[in-house]
Structures are given as C-alpha cells and as structure tokens.
C-alpha positions in Angstrom: -62.4 13.9 -8.1 -64.6 14.2 -11.3 -62.6 13.4 -14.4 -63.6 14.0 -18.0 -62.0 11.8 -20.7 -62.2 13.2 -24.2 -63.0 10.8 -27.1 -61.7 11.6 -30.6 -62.2 9.4 -33.7 -59.2 7.1 -33.5 -58.7 7.3 -29.7 -57.7 3.8 -28.5 -56.7 4.5 -24.9 -59.8 6.4 -23.7 -61.3 3.4 -21.9 -57.9 2.5 -20.3 -57.7 6.1 -19.0 -61.2 6.1 -17.6 -60.6 2.7 -15.9 -57.3 4.1 -14.2 -59.2 7.2 -13.0 -62.0 5.1 -11.7 -59.6 2.8 -9.9 -58.1 5.9 -8.1 -61.6 6.9 -6.9 -62.8 9.3 -9.6 -66.2 9.8 -11.1 -65.6 9.7 -14.9 -67.5 11.3 -17.7 -66.7 10.5 -21.4 -66.9 13.6 -23.6 -67.3 13.4 -27.3 -64.9 15.7 -29.4 -67.8 17.6 -30.9 -69.2 18.5 -27.5 -68.7 22.2 -26.9 -68.8 22.1 -23.1 -67.3 20.0 -20.3 -69.7 18.4 -17.8 -70.3 20.5 -14.7 -67.9 20.1 -11.8 -65.1 18.5 -13.7 -61.7 18.8 -11.9 -59.4 17.1 -14.4 -59.6 16.5 -18.2 -57.8 13.4 -19.6 -56.8 13.6 -23.3 -55.9 10.0 -24.2 -53.6 8.3 -26.4 -54.4 6.8 -29.8 -54.4 8.1 -33.3 -56.9 10.9 -33.3 -58.2 11.6 -36.9 -55.7 9.0 -38.2 -52.8 11.3 -37.4 -53.5 13.1 -40.7 -51.6 16.5 -41.1 -49.6 16.5 -37.8 -50.3 14.2 -34.9 -52.9 15.9 -32.7 -53.4 18.9 -35.1 -56.9 18.1 -36.2 -58.0 17.0 -32.6 -56.6 20.4 -31.3 -59.2 22.3 -33.3 -62.1 20.1 -32.1 -64.9 22.1 -30.3 -64.2 20.3 -27.0 -60.6 21.6 -27.0 -61.7 25.1 -26.6 -63.4 24.0 -23.5 -60.3 22.2 -22.4 -58.2 25.3 -22.9 -60.6 27.4 -21.0 -60.6 24.8 -18.2 -56.8 25.0 -18.0 -56.9 28.8 -18.1 -59.2 28.7 -15.0 -56.6 26.7 -13.2 -58.2 23.3 -13.9 -56.1 20.2 -14.3 -55.3 18.4 -17.6 -53.5 15.2 -18.3 -52.4 14.5 -21.8 -50.9 11.0 -22.7 -49.3 10.2 -25.8 -51.5 11.5 -28.5 -53.0 13.6 -25.8 -49.5 15.2 -25.2 -49.4 16.0 -29.0 -52.9 17.7 -28.7 -51.7 19.7 -25.7 -48.7 21.1 -27.7 -50.9 21.8 -30.7 -53.3 23.8 -28.5 -50.4 25.7 -27.0 -51.1 24.5 -23.5 -47.7 23.1 -23.4 -44.5 24.3 -25.2 -42.6 22.4 -27.8 -43.7 19.7 -30.3 -43.6 16.0 -30.9 -41.6 14.9 -33.9 -41.2 11.5 -35.7 -39.1 9.1 -33.7 -35.4 9.4 -34.5 -35.3 5.8 -35.8 -38.3 6.5 -37.9 -40.1 3.4 -36.6 -43.0 2.8 -34.3 -42.0 1.8 -30.8 -44.1 -0.2 -28.4 -42.4 -1.6 -25.3 -42.0 -0.9 -21.6 -39.2 1.7 -20.8 -37.4 3.1 -17.6 -38.6 6.7 -16.6 -36.8 8.8 -14.1 -39.0 11.0 -12.0 -37.5 14.4 -12.3 -39.6 16.2 -9.8 -42.2 15.3 -7.1 -43.3 18.9 -6.9 -46.5 18.6 -8.8 -50.0 17.1 -8.2 -49.2 14.4 -10.8 -45.8 13.3 -9.5 -46.3 13.8 -5.7 -46.7 10.0 -5.3 -43.1 9.5 -6.3 -39.8 10.6 -5.0 -37.6 12.7 -7.3 -35.0 10.2 -8.7 -37.3 7.3 -8.6 -37.1 5.1 -11.8 -40.4 3.6 -12.8 -41.4 1.1 -15.6 -44.0 2.5 -17.9 -45.1 1.4 -21.5 -44.7 3.5 -24.5 -46.5 3.1 -27.9 -45.7 5.9 -30.4 -44.3 6.8 -33.8 -44.0 10.5 -33.1 -42.8 10.8 -29.5 -39.5 12.8 -30.2 -39.9 15.9 -28.0 -38.4 19.0 -29.4 -38.0 22.5 -28.3 -35.5 25.2 -28.9 -32.6 25.7 -26.5 -34.3 28.6 -24.6 -37.4 26.5 -23.9 -35.4 23.5 -22.8 -33.5 25.7 -20.4 -36.7 27.2 -19.1 -38.2 23.8 -18.5 -35.1 22.7 -16.7 -34.7 25.9 -14.7 -38.3 26.0 -13.6 -38.4 22.3 -12.6 -41.1 21.6 -15.2 -39.6 18.3 -16.6 -41.7 15.7 -14.9 -40.2 12.5 -16.4 -37.2 11.7 -18.5 -36.1 8.4 -20.2 -33.4 6.5 -18.7 -32.5 5.2 -22.1 -33.8 7.6 -24.8 -35.9 5.5 -27.2 -37.0 8.2 -29.6 -34.4 11.0 -29.8 -36.3 13.4 -27.5 -34.2 16.5 -26.5 -32.9 16.3 -22.9 -34.4 12.7 -22.8 -37.7 14.4 -22.0 -40.7 12.1 -21.6 -43.1 14.5 -20.0 -43.4 18.2 -19.0 -45.6 20.4 -16.7 -47.2 23.7 -17.5 -46.0 26.8 -15.6 -48.8 26.4 -13.0 -47.9 22.7 -12.8 -51.5 21.7 -13.3 -51.1 20.5 -16.9 -49.0 17.4 -17.6 -48.2 16.0 -21.0 -46.2 12.8 -21.3 -45.7 10.2 -24.1 -45.6 7.1 -21.9 -48.8 5.5 -20.8 -49.3 5.3 -17.0 -52.8 4.1 -17.5 -51.3 0.9 -18.9 -49.3 0.4 -15.8 -52.1 0.8 -13.2 -53.3 -2.8 -13.0 -51.3 -5.9 -11.9 -53.1 -7.9 -14.5 -51.4 -5.8 -17.2 -48.0 -6.5 -15.9 -47.1 -3.5 -13.6 -48.5 -0.9 -11.3 -45.9 1.9 -11.4 -48.5 4.1 -13.0 -50.9 3.9 -10.1 -49.1 6.5 -8.0 -49.8 9.2 -10.6 -53.6 8.7 -10.4 -53.6 8.3 -6.8 -51.6 11.5 -6.2 -54.1 13.4 -8.4 -57.0 12.1 -6.2 -55.2 13.2 -3.1 -54.3 16.6 -4.5 -57.9 17.4 -5.6 -59.3 16.2 -2.3 -57.4 19.0 -0.7 -58.6 21.8 -3.1 
C-alpha cells in the first residue's frame, strides 16, 4: 500500500497519520499542499487533522482550494481511496467529496478526550476489521465537529449504509450521532475522531489499528 499524507500549514496530525500507515505496512509519501500532483502509484490519500490555515473562514475551506486538493478529488474520481480525519473530514466536505458540513460544537467549546464509537457497518475497506455493533475507544480533539446535513441526506446515508461510526454518547451535537461517513462507492471515509492516535499501545489504546490494517488487506487484494 502506498499512502500519501497531505501537509497543510497548521496540520498537526500529519506525522501521526504517517506513522499509523507505516505501522500497517504502507509506504508513505508526504505531500505539500502546493504540490499539483500526487506521487505515482498512490493507493490512498490521508488528509490529516489539525488546524489548516488557522481555521480562517470555515474550517477546511482554504485547504480545500489548495492545488493538491484538485489531485485528491481526481484520485477519488478514479476510484482511489481517501481518508480524512478531523480537519481532514472538514476538508472533504468542503471539496464536495462527502456530503454535509461540520459546524461548531453544540456546547461551543473545544473537546479533547477519548469517546466511545459504535461501528455502524463493517462493509467498507476502512471498517472491515471490525464487526458492526462493536464499540471502540477513539480520541477526539475538535471545536467544529458537529456533523450537519438535511433530513434527506441523513436518510440517504442511513438507507445506503454509509454511516461508518456513530458516537455512543454524542459529545458535539452531531445529527444522528454521526462520527464518520462513507462516500457512495465506499472508498472515501471522513471521520472526526482520530484512529491514528489509537494505533500504538504507548499512547494508551490500539482500537484504531484495525482501520489501518483493514485498508492494507483491502488494497492487497486490488
């Protein structure tokens, strides 16, 4: 598996994401936001958490217009895999690769703690390492993680089994307790919690490892 991790000014989880990919057996290339092309042979693009461009305007809005994001969108359009975490999820909604938007937390405060996530589907390359109904412990760290979409979109996500993860106890007001969603072809995942921060026992938990290992297995079969 060849993973590309995008680096924006203000990213603070790019190295963590690269380490998690490498631990799952991937070759990793770091890609600067001003690059116009992805490296040859990239299987999956990781859009990391952080505060790209200081979260000016809307979170992820400036990053979504970076030159590299045109290549990320083209990669997804060709059926490539994309994983957006926290700010990366915000970027994916701003690019239109995923529906909905991430709003200010309902409590209007930054939240940084470990939360319970329910795996809503195992039918994706990202979640195949879990069983539907599993509850895993994954850290969150966000100020604008309140997922919002209209009723029609929420019904579509539910009906198409595209909700990947939901909160067991909603920390931010997200509609339908949504913590992560999949694209129509199930090859793009956006999620607010940080699985890369739960991929090493030294950091206190390993519930995120299964996501990266499942990706490695899925791409080995392609």
